[in-house]
C-alpha positions as YAML, in Angstrom:
chain: A
units: angstrom
residues:
- id: 1
  name: UNK
  ca: [0.00, 0.00, 0.00]
- id: 2
  name: UNK
  ca: [1.70, 3.15, -1.24]
- id: 3
  name: UNK
  ca: [0.92, 6.57, 0.18]
- id: 4
  name: UNK
  ca: [-0.53, 8.90, -2.44]
- id: 5
  name: UNK
  ca: [0.91, 12.36, -2.99]
- id: 6
  name: UNK
  ca: [-2.20, 13.77, -1.29]
- id: 7
  name: UNK
  ca: [-1.55, 11.61, 1.79]
- id: 8
  name: UNK
  ca: [2.05, 12.84, 1.81]
- id: 9
  name: UNK
  ca: [0.78, 16.42, 1.55]
- id: 10
  name: UNK
  ca: [-1.67, 15.79, 4.44]
- id: 11
  name: UNK
  ca: [1.22, 14.66, 6.64]
- id: 12
  name: UNK
  ca: [3.06, 17.90, 6.13]
- id: 13
  name: UNK
  ca: [2.68, 20.65, 8.63]
- id: 14
  name: UNK
  ca: [1.83, 24.02, 7.04]
- id: 15
  name: UNK
  ca: [4.44, 26.73, 7.51]
- id: 16
  name: UNK
  ca: [7.32, 24.33, 8.17]
- id: 17
  name: UNK
  ca: [10.69, 24.77, 6.51]
- id: 18
  name: UNK
  ca: [11.20, 23.20, 3.07]
- id: 19
  name: UNK
  ca: [13.83, 20.75, 4.39]
- id: 20
  name: UNK
  ca: [11.28, 19.43, 6.87]
- id: 21
  name: UNK
  ca: [8.94, 18.65, 3.96]
- id: 22
  name: UNK
  ca: [11.78, 16.95, 2.11]
- id: 23
  name: UNK
  ca: [12.47, 14.82, 5.20]
- id: 24
  name: UNK
  ca: [8.81, 13.72, 5.15]
- id: 25
  name: UNK
  ca: [9.26, 12.61, 1.54]
- id: 26
  name: UNK
  ca: [12.40, 10.65, 2.53]
- id: 27
  name: UNK
  ca: [10.42, 8.96, 5.31]
- id: 28
  name: UNK
  ca: [7.62, 8.03, 2.90]
- id: 29
  name: UNK
  ca: [10.15, 6.70, 0.35]
- id: 30
  name: UNK
  ca: [11.79, 4.61, 3.09]
- id: 31
  name: UNK
  ca: [8.41, 3.20, 4.19]
- id: 32
  name: UNK
  ca: [7.43, 2.34, 0.62]
- id: 33
  name: UNK
  ca: [10.76, 0.58, 0.04]
- id: 34
  name: UNK
  ca: [10.52, -1.46, 3.24]
- id: 35
  name: UNK
  ca: [6.79, -2.27, 2.91]
- id: 36
  name: UNK
  ca: [6.20, -6.03, 2.49]
- id: 37
  name: UNK
  ca: [9.84, -6.94, 3.16]
- id: 38
  name: UNK
  ca: [9.91, -10.47, 4.62]
- id: 39
  name: UNK
  ca: [10.71, -10.85, 8.32]
- id: 40
  name: UNK
  ca: [14.12, -12.24, 9.22]
- id: 41
  name: UNK
  ca: [15.78, -12.07, 12.64]
- id: 42
  name: UNK
  ca: [18.86, -9.82, 12.56]
- id: 43
  name: UNK
  ca: [18.07, -8.58, 9.04]
- id: 44
  name: UNK
  ca: [14.49, -7.27, 9.07]
- id: 45
  name: UNK
  ca: [12.94, -7.26, 12.52]
- id: 46
  name: UNK
  ca: [11.55, -4.57, 14.84]
- id: 47
  name: UNK
  ca: [15.02, -3.28, 15.77]
- id: 48
  name: UNK
  ca: [16.88, -3.59, 12.47]
- id: 49
  name: UNK
  ca: [14.03, -1.75, 10.70]
- id: 50
  name: UNK
  ca: [14.57, 1.24, 12.98]
- id: 51
  name: UNK
  ca: [18.37, 1.04, 12.73]
- id: 52
  name: UNK
  ca: [18.07, 0.97, 8.92]
- id: 53
  name: UNK
  ca: [15.72, 4.00, 9.11]
- id: 54
  name: UNK
  ca: [18.29, 5.88, 11.24]
- id: 55
  name: UNK
  ca: [20.99, 5.12, 8.66]
- id: 56
  name: UNK
  ca: [19.05, 5.86, 5.47]
- id: 57
  name: UNK
  ca: [16.91, 8.82, 6.50]
- id: 58
  name: UNK
  ca: [19.05, 10.45, 9.20]
- id: 59
  name: UNK
  ca: [22.56, 9.58, 8.03]
- id: 60
  name: UNK
  ca: [23.71, 7.48, 10.98]
- id: 61
  name: UNK
  ca: [25.77, 4.30, 10.72]
- id: 62
  name: UNK
  ca: [24.10, 2.02, 13.26]
- id: 63
  name: UNK
  ca: [22.56, -0.89, 11.35]
- id: 64
  name: UNK
  ca: [25.93, -2.64, 11.40]
- id: 65
  name: UNK
  ca: [25.56, -2.99, 15.20]
- id: 66
  name: UNK
  ca: [22.84, -5.64, 14.90]
- id: 67
  name: UNK
  ca: [22.84, -6.74, 11.25]
- id: 68
  name: UNK
  ca: [23.07, -10.54, 11.09]
- id: 69
  name: UNK
  ca: [24.15, -10.74, 14.75]
- id: 70
  name: UNK
  ca: [21.27, -13.07, 15.70]
- id: 71
  name: UNK
  ca: [18.90, -15.46, 13.95]
- id: 72
  name: UNK
  ca: [16.16, -16.15, 16.53]
- id: 73
  name: UNK
  ca: [14.21, -14.42, 19.27]
- id: 74
  name: UNK
  ca: [16.37, -16.07, 21.93]
- id: 75
  name: UNK
  ca: [19.57, -14.92, 20.20]
- id: 76
  name: UNK
  ca: [18.11, -11.40, 19.78]
- id: 77
  name: UNK
  ca: [17.43, -11.16, 23.52]
- id: 78
  name: UNK
  ca: [20.92, -12.48, 24.27]
- id: 79
  name: UNK
  ca: [22.45, -9.97, 21.83]
- id: 80
  name: UNK
  ca: [20.48, -7.14, 23.46]
- id: 81
  name: UNK
  ca: [21.68, -8.14, 26.91]
- id: 82
  name: UNK
  ca: [25.32, -8.42, 25.78]
- id: 83
  name: UNK
  ca: [25.24, -5.19, 23.75]
- id: 84
  name: UNK
  ca: [24.06, -3.41, 26.89]
- id: 85
  name: UNK
  ca: [22.05, -0.66, 25.26]
- id: 86
  name: UNK
  ca: [18.36, -0.69, 24.29]
- id: 87
  name: UNK
  ca: [17.04, 0.73, 21.04]
- id: 88
  name: UNK
  ca: [15.74, 3.76, 22.99]
- id: 89
  name: UNK
  ca: [19.10, 4.31, 24.71]
- id: 90
  name: UNK
  ca: [20.86, 4.19, 21.35]
- id: 91
  name: UNK
  ca: [18.43, 6.71, 19.86]
- id: 92
  name: UNK
  ca: [18.84, 9.04, 22.84]
- id: 93
  name: UNK
  ca: [22.64, 8.84, 22.46]
- id: 94
  name: UNK
  ca: [22.12, 9.96, 18.82]
- id: 95
  name: UNK
  ca: [20.17, 13.04, 19.90]
- id: 96
  name: UNK
  ca: [16.62, 11.77, 20.04]
- id: 97
  name: UNK
  ca: [14.35, 12.93, 22.85]
- id: 98
  name: UNK
  ca: [11.83, 10.76, 24.67]
- id: 99
  name: UNK
  ca: [8.28, 12.07, 24.17]
- id: 100
  name: UNK
  ca: [4.79, 10.92, 25.19]
- id: 101
  name: UNK
  ca: [3.46, 8.59, 22.49]
- id: 102
  name: UNK
  ca: [0.39, 10.79, 22.05]
- id: 103
  name: UNK
  ca: [2.66, 13.56, 20.68]
- id: 104
  name: UNK
  ca: [4.18, 11.33, 17.97]
- id: 105
  name: UNK
  ca: [4.21, 12.63, 14.41]
- id: 106
  name: UNK
  ca: [5.66, 11.63, 11.04]
- id: 107
  name: UNK
  ca: [9.17, 10.23, 11.44]
- id: 108
  name: UNK
  ca: [9.09, 9.64, 15.18]
- id: 109
  name: UNK
  ca: [9.89, 6.23, 16.58]
- id: 110
  name: UNK
  ca: [7.28, 4.57, 18.77]
- id: 111
  name: UNK
  ca: [8.36, 2.03, 21.38]
- id: 112
  name: UNK
  ca: [6.55, -0.81, 23.10]
- id: 113
  name: UNK
  ca: [8.57, -1.99, 26.10]
- id: 114
  name: UNK
  ca: [8.55, -5.70, 26.82]
- id: 115
  name: UNK
  ca: [10.21, -7.40, 29.77]
- id: 116
  name: UNK
  ca: [13.40, -8.34, 27.90]
- id: 117
  name: UNK
  ca: [13.37, -6.08, 24.83]
- id: 118
  name: UNK
  ca: [11.80, -3.12, 23.03]
- id: 119
  name: UNK
  ca: [9.72, -3.20, 19.88]
- id: 120
  name: UNK
  ca: [10.33, -0.26, 17.55]
- id: 121
  name: UNK
  ca: [7.81, 1.18, 15.07]
- id: 122
  name: UNK
  ca: [8.07, 4.10, 12.68]
- id: 123
  name: UNK
  ca: [5.29, 6.68, 12.95]
- id: 124
  name: UNK
  ca: [3.80, 7.71, 9.60]
- id: 125
  name: UNK
  ca: [1.22, 10.12, 10.95]
- id: 126
  name: UNK
  ca: [-1.90, 8.05, 11.59]
- id: 127
  name: UNK
  ca: [-0.15, 4.84, 10.51]
- id: 128
  name: UNK
  ca: [2.90, 2.95, 11.67]
- id: 129
  name: UNK
  ca: [5.45, 0.90, 9.79]
- id: 130
  name: UNK
  ca: [6.18, -2.26, 11.76]
- id: 131
  name: UNK
  ca: [7.78, -5.61, 11.22]
- id: 132
  name: UNK
  ca: [5.34, -8.39, 12.05]
- id: 133
  name: UNK
  ca: [7.29, -11.26, 13.60]
- id: 134
  name: UNK
  ca: [7.64, -14.24, 11.24]
- id: 135
  name: UNK
  ca: [5.67, -12.41, 8.51]
- id: 136
  name: UNK
  ca: [6.53, -9.06, 6.80]
- id: 137
  name: UNK
  ca: [7.00, -5.33, 7.23]
- id: 138
  name: UNK
  ca: [3.55, -3.84, 7.19]
- id: 139
  name: UNK
  ca: [1.67, -0.58, 7.68]
- id: 140
  name: UNK
  ca: [-1.27, -0.31, 10.03]
- id: 141
  name: UNK
  ca: [-3.53, 2.43, 11.32]
- id: 142
  name: UNK
  ca: [-2.83, 3.48, 14.89]
- id: 143
  name: UNK
  ca: [-6.03, 2.85, 16.85]
- id: 144
  name: UNK
  ca: [-4.56, 4.48, 19.94]
- id: 145
  name: UNK
  ca: [-1.18, 6.02, 20.66]
- id: 146
  name: UNK
  ca: [-1.72, 4.83, 24.24]
- id: 147
  name: UNK
  ca: [-0.70, 1.33, 23.10]
- id: 148
  name: UNK
  ca: [2.90, 2.56, 22.99]
- id: 149
  name: UNK
  ca: [5.07, 3.22, 26.02]
- id: 150
  name: UNK
  ca: [6.90, 6.25, 24.58]
- id: 151
  name: UNK
  ca: [8.08, 7.93, 21.42]
- id: 152
  name: UNK
  ca: [11.49, 9.19, 20.30]
- id: 153
  name: UNK
  ca: [11.97, 12.35, 18.23]
- id: 154
  name: UNK
  ca: [15.14, 13.70, 16.61]
- id: 155
  name: UNK
  ca: [16.00, 17.21, 17.73]
...
């Protein structure tokens, strides 16, 4: 499901700087490219999707941290424990700020905190881009931002 130009326009905030609008287009292009990518631990999962987003859209070099470092849920949890930094902590070290999930907007990262790991999602306005475990990367409407524990926004 591709976003139409009108949907992209609707996501934009009137009066914002031109580069902000261009960033929205980069986010949409990233989401379209990743949409329907098959799930694979350590390659395309809830963390590597966000790391890839940070690299491609924001110019970081962080995907290499986790890429192909684990091949199962158990190994992912072990990797997380050994790495010693959660997805949120990494984002904060890169300049992101923790925000209430209800304030999330296009390009923010939404986090669901589980006991042993975090699940990252990319906010696309009223939709999210998420990797569905053992299936694909998919887009879904956000029924309630209260389902997320917090958001992360680049400053």
